[in-house]
N, CA, C and O atoms as CSV, one atom per row, in Angstrom:
chain,resi,resn,atom,element,x,y,z
A,1,MET,N,N,-13.737,76.780,32.930
A,1,MET,CA,C,-13.468,75.488,33.057
A,1,MET,C,C,-13.910,74.358,33.423
A,1,MET,O,O,-14.622,74.841,34.303
A,2,THR,N,N,-14.120,73.177,33.515
A,2,THR,CA,C,-14.770,72.121,33.751
A,2,THR,C,C,-13.857,70.782,34.415
A,2,THR,O,O,-12.703,70.531,34.069
A,3,LEU,N,N,-14.591,70.042,35.376
A,3,LEU,CA,C,-13.556,68.923,35.805
A,3,LEU,C,C,-13.271,68.479,34.786
A,3,LEU,O,O,-12.152,68.918,34.520
A,4,PHE,N,N,-13.643,67.795,33.953
A,4,PHE,CA,C,-12.591,66.985,33.014
A,4,PHE,C,C,-11.328,67.926,32.380
A,4,PHE,O,O,-10.244,67.348,32.299
A,5,ASP,N,N,-11.402,69.473,31.882
A,5,ASP,CA,C,-10.251,69.666,31.827
A,5,ASP,C,C,-8.899,70.112,33.157
A,5,ASP,O,O,-7.907,70.835,33.058
A,6,CYS,N,N,-9.433,69.319,34.309
A,6,CYS,CA,C,-8.158,69.355,35.278
A,6,CYS,C,C,-7.146,68.446,35.456
A,6,CYS,O,O,-7.502,67.275,35.323
A,7,ASN,N,N,-6.335,68.578,35.639
A,7,ASN,CA,C,-4.862,67.423,35.507
A,7,ASN,C,C,-5.394,66.979,36.952
A,7,ASN,O,O,-6.193,67.509,37.723
A,8,THR,N,N,-4.474,65.543,37.033
A,8,THR,CA,C,-4.163,65.200,38.287
A,8,THR,C,C,-3.766,66.131,39.174
A,8,THR,O,O,-3.259,67.180,38.778
A,9,GLU,N,N,-3.960,65.841,40.590
A,9,GLU,CA,C,-3.771,66.675,41.715
A,9,GLU,C,C,-4.358,68.142,41.320
A,9,GLU,O,O,-3.720,69.108,41.737
A,10,SER,N,N,-5.151,68.301,40.795
A,10,SER,CA,C,-5.554,70.012,40.558
A,10,SER,C,C,-6.712,69.711,41.908
A,10,SER,O,O,-7.224,68.713,42.416
A,11,ALA,N,N,-6.775,71.423,42.155
A,11,ALA,CA,C,-7.847,71.056,43.639
A,11,ALA,C,C,-8.552,72.669,43.045
A,11,ALA,O,O,-7.925,73.468,42.349
A,12,GLY,N,N,-9.961,72.849,43.525
A,12,GLY,CA,C,-10.739,73.998,43.771
A,12,GLY,C,C,-12.308,73.950,44.571
A,12,GLY,O,O,-12.588,73.475,45.671
A,13,VAL,N,N,-13.029,74.512,43.740
A,13,VAL,CA,C,-14.337,75.048,44.145
A,13,VAL,C,C,-15.412,74.719,42.967
A,13,VAL,O,O,-15.522,75.429,41.968
A,14,VAL,N,N,-16.137,73.632,43.192
A,14,VAL,CA,C,-16.951,73.623,41.879
A,14,VAL,C,C,-18.119,75.360,42.133
A,14,VAL,O,O,-18.761,75.719,43.120
A,15,GLY,N,N,-17.959,75.958,40.913
A,15,GLY,CA,C,-18.729,76.834,41.075
A,15,GLY,C,C,-20.511,76.999,39.908
A,15,GLY,O,O,-21.393,77.854,39.831
A,16,ALA,N,N,-20.263,75.722,39.261
A,16,ALA,CA,C,-21.891,75.600,38.725
A,16,ALA,C,C,-22.197,74.348,37.536
A,16,ALA,O,O,-21.478,73.973,36.610
A,17,ILE,N,N,-23.123,74.028,37.828
A,17,ILE,CA,C,-23.548,72.757,36.839
A,17,ILE,C,C,-24.074,73.040,36.122
A,17,ILE,O,O,-24.928,73.924,36.195
A,18,ARG,N,N,-23.695,72.227,34.852
A,18,ARG,CA,C,-24.685,72.559,33.632
A,18,ARG,C,C,-25.077,71.436,33.108
A,18,ARG,O,O,-24.847,70.346,33.631
A,19,GLY,N,N,-25.643,71.580,32.130
A,19,GLY,CA,C,-26.053,70.104,31.536
A,19,GLY,C,C,-27.758,70.091,31.685
A,19,GLY,O,O,-28.292,71.073,32.201
A,20,ASP,N,N,-28.503,69.066,31.265
A,20,ASP,CA,C,-30.002,68.416,31.475
A,20,ASP,C,C,-30.289,68.370,32.963
A,20,ASP,O,O,-29.416,68.154,33.803
A,21,LEU,N,N,-31.427,68.564,33.208
A,21,LEU,CA,C,-31.843,68.696,34.241
A,21,LEU,C,C,-32.003,68.195,34.893
A,21,LEU,O,O,-32.247,68.736,35.972
A,22,GLU,N,N,-32.000,66.260,34.759
A,22,GLU,CA,C,-31.679,65.564,35.557
A,22,GLU,C,C,-30.135,65.577,35.889
A,22,GLU,O,O,-29.862,65.788,37.070
A,23,THR,N,N,-29.069,65.377,34.995
A,23,THR,CA,C,-27.966,65.280,35.533
A,23,THR,C,C,-27.614,66.695,36.410
A,23,THR,O,O,-26.829,66.624,37.355
A,24,HIS,N,N,-28.378,68.255,35.954
A,24,HIS,CA,C,-28.254,68.619,37.177
A,24,HIS,C,C,-28.551,68.840,38.574
A,24,HIS,O,O,-27.745,69.227,39.421
A,25,ARG,N,N,-29.531,68.620,38.715
A,25,ARG,CA,C,-30.600,68.209,39.947
A,25,ARG,C,C,-29.581,67.151,41.024
A,25,ARG,O,O,-29.106,67.399,42.132
A,26,ARG,N,N,-29.503,65.991,40.223
A,26,ARG,CA,C,-28.810,65.046,40.984
A,26,ARG,C,C,-27.638,65.208,41.854
A,26,ARG,O,O,-27.432,64.712,42.961
A,27,LEU,N,N,-26.544,66.387,40.798
A,27,LEU,CA,C,-25.458,66.512,40.897
A,27,LEU,C,C,-25.723,67.677,42.306
A,27,LEU,O,O,-24.823,67.861,43.126
A,28,VAL,N,N,-26.721,68.199,42.380
A,28,VAL,CA,C,-26.965,69.383,43.027
A,28,VAL,C,C,-27.218,68.968,44.328
A,28,VAL,O,O,-26.625,69.173,45.387
A,29,ASP,N,N,-28.740,68.018,43.885
A,29,ASP,CA,C,-28.670,67.007,45.207
A,29,ASP,C,C,-27.621,66.312,46.442
A,29,ASP,O,O,-27.785,66.090,47.642
A,30,MET,N,N,-26.403,66.087,45.426
A,30,MET,CA,C,-25.282,65.391,45.919
A,30,MET,C,C,-24.459,66.516,46.683
A,30,MET,O,O,-23.573,66.160,47.461
A,31,GLY,N,N,-24.665,67.549,46.530
A,31,GLY,CA,C,-24.363,68.333,47.279
A,31,GLY,C,C,-22.964,69.257,46.561
A,31,GLY,O,O,-22.295,69.988,47.292
A,32,LEU,N,N,-22.742,69.156,45.524
A,32,LEU,CA,C,-21.431,69.161,44.789
A,32,LEU,C,C,-21.229,70.768,44.675
A,32,LEU,O,O,-20.104,71.264,44.614
A,33,LEU,N,N,-22.514,71.592,44.649
A,33,LEU,CA,C,-21.736,73.329,44.424
A,33,LEU,C,C,-21.408,73.668,45.494
A,33,LEU,O,O,-21.815,73.411,46.627
A,34,GLY,N,N,-20.438,74.426,44.994
A,34,GLY,CA,C,-19.887,75.007,46.211
A,34,GLY,C,C,-18.861,74.033,46.854
A,34,GLY,O,O,-18.644,74.446,47.993
A,35,VAL,N,N,-18.373,73.272,46.678
A,35,VAL,CA,C,-17.899,71.963,47.386
A,35,VAL,C,C,-16.342,72.185,46.940
A,35,VAL,O,O,-16.152,72.412,45.745
A,36,GLU,N,N,-15.027,72.128,47.965
A,36,GLU,CA,C,-13.790,71.815,47.342
A,36,GLU,C,C,-13.858,70.764,46.447
A,36,GLU,O,O,-14.815,69.990,46.442
A,37,TYR,N,N,-12.496,70.630,45.345
A,37,TYR,CA,C,-12.744,69.345,44.808
A,37,TYR,C,C,-10.978,69.321,44.678
A,37,TYR,O,O,-10.214,70.285,44.726
A,38,LEU,N,N,-10.629,67.739,44.485
A,38,LEU,CA,C,-9.527,67.411,43.952
A,38,LEU,C,C,-9.280,66.364,43.443
A,38,LEU,O,O,-9.708,65.339,43.973
A,39,VAL,N,N,-8.731,66.324,42.596
A,39,VAL,CA,C,-8.858,65.583,41.153
A,39,VAL,C,C,-7.388,64.445,41.613
A,39,VAL,O,O,-6.203,64.740,41.764
A,40,ARG,N,N,-7.920,63.437,41.703
A,40,ARG,CA,C,-7.035,61.828,42.351
A,40,ARG,C,C,-6.540,61.110,41.208
A,40,ARG,O,O,-5.347,60.806,41.220
A,41,ALA,N,N,-7.031,60.887,40.526
A,41,ALA,CA,C,-6.743,60.473,39.004
A,41,ALA,C,C,-7.893,60.759,38.069
A,41,ALA,O,O,-9.085,60.999,38.258
A,42,LYS,N,N,-6.789,60.603,36.517
A,42,LYS,CA,C,-7.910,60.712,35.543
A,42,LYS,C,C,-7.393,59.913,34.383
A,42,LYS,O,O,-6.213,59.753,34.071
A,43,LYS,N,N,-8.489,59.425,33.779
A,43,LYS,CA,C,-8.282,58.097,32.481
A,43,LYS,C,C,-8.806,59.257,31.276
A,43,LYS,O,O,-8.900,60.482,31.352
A,44,LYS,N,N,-9.110,58.270,30.105
A,44,LYS,CA,C,-9.564,59.057,28.852
A,44,LYS,C,C,-11.079,58.857,29.115
A,44,LYS,O,O,-11.593,59.706,28.386
A,45,GLN,N,N,-11.844,58.353,29.608
A,45,GLN,CA,C,-13.310,58.243,30.562
A,45,GLN,C,C,-13.719,58.762,31.426
A,45,GLN,O,O,-14.911,59.050,31.526
A,46,SER,N,N,-12.901,59.005,32.227
A,46,SER,CA,C,-13.504,59.186,33.594
A,46,SER,C,C,-12.469,59.825,34.700
A,46,SER,O,O,-11.267,59.825,34.433
A,47,LEU,N,N,-12.853,60.269,35.712
A,47,LEU,CA,C,-11.723,60.430,36.779
A,47,LEU,C,C,-11.909,60.110,37.868
A,47,LEU,O,O,-13.104,60.351,38.032
A,48,LEU,N,N,-11.474,59.659,38.887
A,48,LEU,CA,C,-11.230,60.229,40.332
A,48,LEU,C,C,-11.363,61.191,41.103
A,48,LEU,O,O,-10.197,61.585,41.130
A,49,SER,N,N,-12.140,62.133,42.014
A,49,SER,CA,C,-12.507,62.963,42.425
A,49,SER,C,C,-12.785,62.917,44.130
A,49,SER,O,O,-13.584,62.076,44.543
A,50,ASP,N,N,-12.061,63.902,45.171
A,50,ASP,CA,C,-12.826,63.515,46.421
A,50,ASP,C,C,-13.413,65.058,46.040
A,50,ASP,O,O,-12.992,65.865,45.212
A,51,PHE,N,N,-14.455,65.133,46.899
A,51,PHE,CA,C,-15.613,65.945,47.090
A,51,PHE,C,C,-15.565,66.425,48.711
A,51,PHE,O,O,-16.053,65.752,49.619
A,52,GLY,N,N,-14.902,67.680,48.889
A,52,GLY,CA,C,-14.780,68.091,49.889
A,52,GLY,C,C,-14.099,67.011,51.247
A,52,GLY,O,O,-12.953,66.662,50.964
A,53,SER,N,N,-14.413,66.658,52.110
A,53,SER,CA,C,-14.832,65.439,53.052
A,53,SER,C,C,-15.677,64.126,53.172
A,53,SER,O,O,-15.629,63.047,53.763
A,54,GLN,N,N,-16.607,64.915,52.147
A,54,GLN,CA,C,-17.708,63.866,52.439
A,54,GLN,C,C,-17.452,62.450,51.818
A,54,GLN,O,O,-17.535,61.352,52.368
A,55,PHE,N,N,-16.984,62.891,50.007
A,55,PHE,CA,C,-17.361,61.518,49.601
A,55,PHE,C,C,-15.975,61.614,48.675
A,55,PHE,O,O,-15.303,62.640,48.579
A,56,SER,N,N,-15.703,60.458,48.070
A,56,SER,CA,C,-14.700,60.241,46.508
A,56,SER,C,C,-15.992,59.335,45.807
A,56,SER,O,O,-16.797,58.437,46.056
A,57,ALA,N,N,-15.500,60.382,44.626
A,57,ALA,CA,C,-16.489,59.495,43.276
A,57,ALA,C,C,-15.340,58.970,42.138
A,57,ALA,O,O,-14.125,59.071,42.305
A,58,VAL,N,N,-15.987,58.400,40.970
A,58,VAL,CA,C,-15.528,58.237,40.001
A,58,VAL,C,C,-16.559,59.063,39.093
A,58,VAL,O,O,-17.750,58.931,39.376
A,59,VAL,N,N,-16.172,59.993,37.911
A,59,VAL,CA,C,-16.809,60.776,37.556
A,59,VAL,C,C,-16.840,60.684,35.939
A,59,VAL,O,O,-15.765,60.967,35.409
A,60,GLN,N,N,-17.856,60.348,35.109
A,60,GLN,CA,C,-17.351,59.840,33.631
A,60,GLN,C,C,-17.172,61.252,33.353
A,60,GLN,O,O,-17.338,62.170,34.156
A,61,SER,N,N,-16.657,61.378,31.595
A,61,SER,CA,C,-16.060,62.223,31.372
A,61,SER,C,C,-16.869,63.186,30.665
A,61,SER,O,O,-16.363,64.265,30.357
A,62,SER,N,N,-18.430,62.842,30.284
A,62,SER,CA,C,-19.890,63.411,29.750
A,62,SER,C,C,-20.160,64.298,31.320
A,62,SER,O,O,-20.574,65.455,31.384
A,63,VAL,N,N,-19.832,63.484,32.417
A,63,VAL,CA,C,-20.481,64.291,33.567
A,63,VAL,C,C,-19.251,65.732,33.684
A,63,VAL,O,O,-19.479,66.940,33.611
A,64,ALA,N,N,-17.806,64.917,33.908
A,64,ALA,CA,C,-16.957,66.235,34.335
A,64,ALA,C,C,-17.217,67.080,33.697
A,64,ALA,O,O,-17.471,68.116,34.312
A,65,GLU,N,N,-17.296,67.131,32.258
A,65,GLU,CA,C,-17.758,68.098,31.631
A,65,GLU,C,C,-18.528,68.870,31.732
A,65,GLU,O,O,-18.266,69.979,31.265
A,66,GLN,N,N,-19.927,68.631,32.432
A,66,GLN,CA,C,-20.877,69.923,32.737
A,66,GLN,C,C,-20.646,70.421,34.256
A,66,GLN,O,O,-21.615,71.068,34.652
A,67,ILE,N,N,-19.566,70.280,35.253
A,67,ILE,CA,C,-19.320,70.892,36.017
A,67,ILE,C,C,-18.370,71.608,36.376
A,67,ILE,O,O,-17.346,71.126,36.860
A,68,GLU,N,N,-18.526,72.682,36.226
A,68,GLU,CA,C,-17.938,74.001,35.729
A,68,GLU,C,C,-16.924,74.425,37.043
A,68,GLU,O,O,-17.453,74.834,38.077
A,69,VAL,N,N,-15.793,74.333,36.965
A,69,VAL,CA,C,-15.234,74.544,38.697
A,69,VAL,C,C,-13.769,75.845,38.437
A,69,VAL,O,O,-13.082,76.074,37.442
A,70,ILE,N,N,-13.767,76.307,39.494
A,70,ILE,CA,C,-12.717,77.162,39.897
A,70,ILE,C,C,-11.057,76.705,40.653
A,70,ILE,O,O,-10.771,76.570,41.843
A,71,GLU,N,N,-10.297,76.571,39.570
A,71,GLU,CA,C,-9.017,75.968,40.507
A,71,GLU,C,C,-8.552,77.099,40.891
A,71,GLU,O,O,-8.603,78.224,40.393
A,72,ASN,N,N,-7.838,76.461,42.347
A,72,ASN,CA,C,-7.068,77.372,42.828
A,72,ASN,C,C,-5.388,77.065,41.895
A,72,ASN,O,O,-4.841,76.153,41.276
A,73,ARG,N,N,-5.185,78.100,42.197
A,73,ARG,CA,C,-3.415,77.658,41.033
A,73,ARG,C,C,-2.638,78.848,42.235
A,73,ARG,O,O,-2.900,79.946,42.726
A,74,PRO,N,N,-1.691,77.937,42.289
A,74,PRO,CA,C,-1.073,78.698,43.351
A,74,PRO,C,C,0.277,80.044,42.911
A,74,PRO,O,O,0.811,80.698,43.806
């Protein structure tokens, strides 16, 4: 499942990052691998997500589709 597949208020852990080398390096350098996420809002072309207690970010759909997540399910 990718981050962009998640609904609003979905939470879990970032499991892997796919995509081209530049995108992969940038997201790993930001510390996303293994961090908890919480989707705050979702639109057609982007979403707003908290990543751990470190930061929140607006992520474009093309990037969110490259972030593999493991969703916590109640």
